[in-house]
N, C-alpha and C positions, 0 to 999 in steps of 0.2 A: 536560770537553772540549766545545767548541762543536759543536752539531748532533748528529746520531746516525748511526752507521754503518748503512748500508742494504744493503751487499753488498761483494763483493770480485771481481766478475767484469765483463767487458766488457758483458754483457747488463744487469747492474745499472747500469752507468754510462750506457748508452743510455736505460734507463727513467728514471733519476733526472734526466737532462738533458732529458727530453722529446723524445728523438730528435734531439738537436743534431747538425748536419751535421759539425762538427769531430770530435766523439766518434765518430760512425759511420764517417767516411771518412779519419780521420787517426790516431786512437789505436789501436794494435794490441792485440788481446785479451791477448797475452802481457805487455803492459806495465802493465795495471791492477792496482793493489795494494789500493786501498780506495776506497769510494764513500760520501760523506756528503751529507746534506741538512739544511736548517734554515731558520730565518726570523728576521726582526727586525721591528720596527715599520715598517720600510721595505719589506718584502716577503720573498720566498723566495730562497734560493740553493742551489746544488748544487756539490759539489766531487769531483774525482777525483784521487787520488794515483797517479801513473804512475812506473814505473821507467824505466831507460834505453830509448830508442827511436831506432833508426837513428843519425843524427849528433847527437842529444841524448844525451849520455853520462852525465848526472847525475841524471836523473829530475826531476820537478816536481810541484807541486800546481796543478792547473787549477781555478779557481773562477769560476763564472758565475751569472747570474741577474739579479735587480734590481740595477742599479749601486749604489744607496745601501745595499742590504743587503750586497753584496759588500764595499763600502768599510768597513762597520762591523765585519765579522768577519774579513777576510782576514789581518790580522797575527796575531791570536790563533789562527786556524785553522792557519796555517803552523807556528806554534810547537807546537801540539798534535800535529800529524802528523809533525813533524821533517823535512819535505821540504826538500831543499837549495835549491830554487828555487821561486818563486811566479809564476804567470801569471794575470792578471786582465784583464777588459775595460778598454780605455783610458778609457772613461767612468767606471768605478769608481775607477781610479787618480787621475783628476782630482778626483773628489769627496773622496777620501781625503787629498788634498794631496800626491800624488806619492810618491816613494820613502820619505820619512821617515814619512809617514802609514801606509804599508803595512808598515813595519818592514824595508824593503830598504835596501841600502847606496847612498847617493847617489853618482852618477857611474858606477854599474855597472848601472843599469836600462837597458832597451832597448825601443823600441816596434817592433812588427811587425804585419803584416796577413796573414790567411789568406783565400784566395779559392778558389771552386770553381765548376764548371759541370757540368750533366748533359745539356746540349744542344749540338749542333754549333754552332760559331761562324760568323758570316757570313764568306763568302769574302773574302780580303784580297789586294791586289796583291802579287806576288812569291811568293805561297804555293806556286805550282806548282814553285818551285825548292827547296822543302824536301825533303830526302832523309835517310834513316836511315843510320847507321853510317859517318860520315866517319872517316878515319884519325885515331886518337887523337893522333898527333903534331900534326896540324893543329889539333885542338881545344885542345891544351895551349898552342900558340903563340898562338892567339886569346885564350885566357883570360889569358895573361901580359900581353897588350896591353890587353884590355878589362875584366878583372875579376880582378886578381892575388890578391885576398883571398877569392875564392869558396870556400865550405865544400866544395863538390863539385868534384872534378877527375878526369881520367882515372886509373884505378886505384883510385878510391874503392870500397870493397866493396859499398856500397848502391846503386851505379848499375846500372840494368838495361840502359840503352841510351842512345846519344847520337843527336842529329839535328843537321843543319846546313843552312845556306843559302849558296850560292856566288854570287859576282859573275860578270860576263861573262868575266873572264879566269881563272875557276876558283878565285880566292882565297876561302877560307872567311870570310864576313863576319858570320855569326851562328851561335850554337850553343846547345844546351840539352840537359839530361840528364833522363831518366826515372828517378826514384827511387821508393821505396815505403816508407811507414810502415805503414798498415793493409794487410794482404794483399789484393791484387787491385784496389787503388785507386792509379793512377799519380799521383805528385806531381812536378811539373816543377821543376827546379832549375838553377842556373848558367846561366840565360838571359842571354846577353851578345851585344852587337853591337860590332864593331870601331869604335874612336873615329872613324875617317875616314868611316864609313858611317852614322853616327847621323843621326836626323832624317828618314829615308826610309821608316820603317815596317817595317823588316826584323825587329825584335824581335817586333812584333805579328804579322807574317806567319808567322814561325817558330812562335810560340805557337799560332796558329790552326791551322796545318798539323799540328803534333804532336797537338793536342787532337782534331782531326777524325779522325785515324787511330786514336787510342787509344779514343775513344768508340765505335768500331765493335766493341770487345771488352770494354769496361769500363763500369760504370754511372756513374762520375763521374771527373773529373780535377781536381786541386787544384794550387795553387802558393802561395808566400809571398813577401813583399817587406818591406824595411825601411820603417817608417812615414815616414821622411824622403825616400823615393824618390818624389817627386811625379810624375815623368815616367812611371815604371812604373805607378803607380796609375792615371793617366789612360789609359795604353795598355790595361791589362787591363780597365778599366771600358768602354772603347770597344768592345773586341772581344767582351765578353760575360761576363767574370769580375767581375760587379758585386756579387754577394752574398758575405757572409763575415763575418769577425770582425776587429776591431782590438784588439790585445793590448798589454799592458805586462808585462814580466817581469824577473826579476833575482834575485840571491842575498840572503839576509838580512844586515842590518847586523851587523858584527863578525865 
């Protein structure tokens, strides 16, 4: 089997990853199943097998380190651990030649990005209109218009709280949910802006307001976005969510 098993706890995962922010602030301790490390001629890698966590219901193998090293071992490592999904840095996926090189099923891989901040974001116009706990019926109507395929919706068991931003006439124009993967670390999700109100900075204002409030009680706040969502990427970078990881994930071929 590639690499060596160095532990089976969250503490082992943090140590093996060199204190990686994603492991510390997104992977719950209860989800860690196995931790491995290894190396190739290209450098070192580490891997964490995680079980189901929040709305990831299948578990995954998270592999990171030197991109060339990850590209060289990811496919065989996934097979050795039997993880149903594989997640690697986008740079490693590119070096491996994409889904086929990683042993994943073409057409079912997906790119996404994880971002976090530990510092309050610069104040944004409209931020003073951000308020907690809008009626869930208003949130549901907005998501139907703005993001009908959102993973997180009112009634989702992992939602801790909703926030919203209203226009002059009281209409809910933007919404977002606070979820949680690692205990005590808020993860923002289902951030959406009504189609008629886009381009005015409302999504950024909502994100900034939620984050400012949450950092008063928590060490970090995180969020995720699809790799193809360039508008969201620019917004989050502009308001301070510039650090993080870009990943590619998916199920094995066959």
